[in-house]
N, C-alpha and C positions, 0 to 999 in steps of 0.2 A: 457553493463552489463548483460542485460537479455539474450542476445545470448550466452554470455560466461558461464552463470550459466546453461543455457539449455544444452550446450555441456557437462558441467561437470556432469549433471544428466544423460545424455544419454551415457556417456563413459563406465559405467560398462557393459551395455548390448552389446555395440560395442566391448569392449575388450573380453567379453565372446564368442561372435560369432567368433571373429578373432582367439581366442585360440583354439576353437573346430575345426575350419576350417584348422588351421595350424598343428594340431596334425598329426604326421606322422604314417602311418600304420606300424605295428610291426609284426614280424614273431613269430611263435608259440613258438620257443625256448626262445625268449626274455621275454615271460610272463609265462613260464612254472613254475609250483608250486613246482617241485621237487628240490632236492639239487644238481643237476648235474651242471657241468661246461661245457661250449660249446666253441669250437674253430673253426676257419675258417667258420664263418657264420652259425654255427649249424651243419656243416658236421661231426665234431668230437665231441663225447659225452664222457666226463670224469666223474668220480665220485668225490664226495666232498673231498676225501683224495688222490687226484691224485699226491700230492707232494711226496708220497711214491715211485713213479716211479723213482725218482732220486736215492734213496737207492738201489732199485732193479737193476737199471742200473749199479751202482757202484759194487755191489756184483757179477754180472755176467761179466760185461765188464772188470773189473780190472784184475782178474786172466787170462781171455781169452787173453787180449792184452799182458799181461806179457809173456804168453806162446808163442804167435806168434812172439813177438820181440826176445825172446830167440832163437827161431828156425831160425830167420833171421840172428842172430849174428853168430851162429855156422855153417851156410850154407857153407861158404867158407872154413871152417876148416875141416869138415867131408865130408861124401859122399853126393853130391848134389841130387843124385837119391832118397835118403831117406828123406833128409831134406825138399826139396821143396814140395813133396806130403803131408808130415805131416803138413807143414805150410798152404797149401791150404785147407786141411781138417779141421784144426782148425778154419780158417777164415770163411769157409762155415757154420760150425755149429754155430759160433758166430753170423753171420748175420741172420741165420735162427731163432735163439732164440730171437733176438731183433725184427725181423719182426713179429713173432707170439705174442710177448709181446705187440707191438703197436696195432695189430689187436684186441687183447683181451681187452685192456684198453680203446681204443677209439671207440669202436663199440657199437651200440645200443644192449643191452643184451636181449631185448624183452619187452620193456616197454608197459604196457597196458594203453590205454587212460582212463582218468578220466571221471566221470559223474558230471554234475552240480547239479542234484537232485537225491535223492534216488529213485530206481525203485519201481513201485507198486508191491504188493504181487500178485503172479500168482494165488494162491489158498487162498483167505482170509478165515480165520477161525473165527467161531462165538463163540468159547469158548477158554478159557485159562486155563492152569494148572500151578501149582507152578514150575514144572520142565522146563517149556518153558522159553527161554531167548530171549528177543525182542530187536530190535534196534529201538530206537525212532527217530534216525536221528536228523535233525534240526527242524523237525515239530513234536510237541508233539502228535498231533492227528494221525500221521502215524506210524503204527507199522509193522515192518518187521522181520521175523524170523532171528535169528542170523546165523543159518546154514540151508543148504538145502541138500537133498540126491540126488545124481546122480549115474547112473549105468555106470561102467567102467569095461569091460571084465567080465561081470556077477558078479561084486563085487559092493557093495554099498559104495560109497565114499562121505564123507561130504565136501561140499564146504562152506567156511566161507564168511561172509559179511565184506567188508573192510570199516571201518568208515571214512577213509581218502579219498579214491578214490570213495566211494559211489557206489560200485558194488560188485556182487558176483564173487569171484575169480574163474577163470577156474581151473579145476583139475591140480595139480602139480604147480600151481602158488602161490606165496606168496608175502607179502609186505616187502620190505627192509626198515628197520628203519633208515639206514644210508643215502641211496639215496632218501628215501621218495617216492618210486614208487612201484607199483605192477608189478612183472616181470614174464613172461612166463617160466615155468619149472625152477623155481628158485633153484639154487644149493647152493650157498653161496655168501657172499660178501668177496672177497679176498683183504686183506689189502696190499698184495705185488704188485698187479696191480692196486689198487685203484678203483675197479669197481665191479659191480654185475656180477656174472656168471650165465647166463641164457640160454635160448634156442638158441639164435642167436650168442653167442660168446663162448659157451662151447666147440665146436670142436677146435677152435683156442686156447683155454686154455689148452686142452689136448696136442695139438701140441707144445705149449710153454713149459709145464713141461717135456714133453718127450724129446724135443731138449735140454733142460737144463740138463736133466739127462745124455743124450748121450755126451754132452759137458764135463760134470764133469768126466765121465768114460774115455773119450778120453784123456783129459789132465792128468788124474791120471796115466793111463797106459803108455802113451808116455813119461811122465816125468821119470818114472821108467826105461824105455828103454834107455833114454838119459844118465842116471847114469850108467846103466849096460854096455853100449857100451864103456865107457871110461876105459882106461887101468890104472892099478896102484892099490894102496891100497884103499880098500872100504871106510874107514873112511877119508882118505885123499881126495878122490873124493867128498864125501859129504861136507867136509869143504870148498872145492873150489866151488862147484855148489850149492850155497845157494838158488838160485831161484827155482831150481827143487825140492828141499826139502820142501820149503814153499808151492809150488803148490801141492805136494803130500799130505801134511798134511791138507791143506785147502779143497781140493777136497774129501778127505776121510771123512771129517766132513760133507761137503755139500751133499754128496751122500745119507747119512742117512735121510736127510730131504726131498730133492727134489725127490730122488728115492723112498722113502717110500710113498710120496704123489702120485707119478705116479702109483705105484702098487695099492694103495687104489682106485684110480679113474678107473683103468682098471677093478678092481673087481666090482665097481659100474656099469660100462658099461655092464659087463657080466650078472649082475643081474637086469639091467634096473632100477636103482635107482639114486636118487640125494643125495647129502650129507645131505640135510635137511630131506629128506624122510628116509634115513638110520637111523638117530638118532631118528626121530619121531616114526617110526614103531618099532624100537627096544625098545623105552620107552613104547609104547602102547601095545607091544607084539601082533601086528597084521600082517597078511600076506600081502605081497606086491602085490597089484592088477595089477601092470603094468608088472610083470615078465611073459614073453612069452616063456621062454626057452633060453638056451645059444645061439643056432644058430640064432633064430629069434631076440634076443636082439642085437647080433653083426651085423646082417643084418640091423636092424633099425638104428643103429648108423652110420655105415660106408656107407650105401647105401641110406640113406635119405638125402634130401637136406636141406639147412638152411631155416627155415620159413621166409616168407616176414615180414617186419616190420608192426606193427599195427597202427603206427602213423607217420606222416611226420612232423617232427619238423621244417622243413624249409618252410612249407606252411604259407601263410599269415593268421594271427589271425583275426577273425572278431572283429568288434568294441565292441560288447557286447557278446563276447564268454564267457559264464558263466563257461564252463568246465575248463578254465585255469585262468580266472581273478576273478572268484567268482560272484555269482548271487546277485542281489539286494535283493532278498528275504532273503538270509542269513544275509545280513547287517541289514535288518529290524528286523530279529528274534533276533539278539544279540545286538540291539541298532543300530541306523542308522549310527553312527560314532564309529569306533573301537578305542581302546585305543592307537593304534599306528598310527592312521590316522590323517591328518591335515584337518582343515576345514577353508575355507575362509568366514568370516562373511560378508564382503562387497559383494562378488560375489554369495554367497549362494550355494556353491558346495564344493566337496572334491578336495584337491590338490594332484596331482600325484607326481611321483618322480622327474619329470622335472619342477615342479612348475606350470603346466598348469591345469586349472580348468576342472574337469571331471563332466559332468552332468549325473546323474543316468538314466538308460534306462527307468525307470518307469515315470520319469518326462518329457522325450522327447516325450512320446506318448500322453501327455495331449493336449486337444483341447482348444486353447486360443482365438478362434474367438468369443466366446460368452461372453467375459468379458465386463461388462457394462462400457461404456466410461464415465459415470457420476462419476466414482470413481476418475477420474482426474479432479479436480476443479481448477479454476483460483485463483491466489493469489490477494489480495487487492492492493498491492503496485507494482506489476510487472506483465508483460504479460506472463511470463513463467508458464507452467502448473505445478501443484503441484502433486507430486507422494507420496501417503501416505506410501509407502514401501521403500522410499529412504531417506537416511540421509547423508548429505555431510560429506566427510572425513576431510575437512579442518576446520570444526567448532567443537566447544566443546559443549557437552551436559550440560546445566545449569539446575540444579535442583531448582525448586521453593520451598522456605521455607514454611513449613506448618504453618498456623496461630495458634497462641496459644489460650488458653482458655480466657485470659485477653482481647485479641483483639476482640473475639466474644462478650464478655460482654460489651465492649465499643461501639461496633456497635449497640447493642440492645438499649443502653441508648440514642444514637443519634436519632434513629428511633422513640423512644418514644417522 
């Protein structure tokens, strides 16, 4: 009996050690705080609205495949020297558009790593003015200026502090509210590709919209040529070749959207702007500090390489990586247990997503060697040691009734 109860009392600590020892190491993308979706072990990075890719694929692939099938059908009837090259050209443009679409939507746009704590102020100020705006972060005693001034091409540019990533954003970077990440040279969040457009996928985005525009022009022009090559009454030909008519109307409408978007982005390249900067500087009526002239702007875009990624999301995440999993100080600042977290009363720790108890890092660093052994006393009727912090789960807690005032009066009479 005594040995069984002793094993029951030691089981929580044994289970806790087994749970912590069996916890598998996780990669950085598995604990990343952003809203991205990851495929192929973190090699492909998608946005939270990646489902829109199905609509984009249908809008591009549907007319393109219809045109290619139409050319294959009329190949044996008309001149093969004309039909085969036209078919191959349409197929190449279609494959190119889908290839650049996949590179744009599944590539790291330039995510900036997060900080676990707010940085210290470089130049602490001993005075405050009502016009100053401060960031109190998660520590009320720490005050950080909301903006800082940096020099870019002899122009003063204000960089803002990101409350989510706890960092000063580099020039031309911005925080995407949809993906919940700070992105280098943030252009915009494109709903058609379901991804942020930033420094590392903007060239592929330009290639995608350019190839889509060329595909629309190609199908539009060649569909007209297919109609004009046929002999007979014009209205009779149109009534027979319904596929070409539908493709002409569809591509005419699509060219205004995708073609206009392509022209707008080539204007941004020539002026060295992003979509976000174009609207922001137009609203603030400020001069673009990144404009170096037409030739230098084109050279910077076409001759510069794609910047390397700032974070490797396939790397192994440390056990106490505060930058991605949250620091214990933030938990203590807002209450040790959050409203969305579970707490195991018996084990004395937080429950993870897989049900394994996680010990906070601040508790793992405690020195337990100095605990007095006298805290564990022997029970009168058993040899097992008594742990004042342990309560068996198979027993019920019985509350002793409080003595009433009448009972106290009766005891006083007996003593007298």
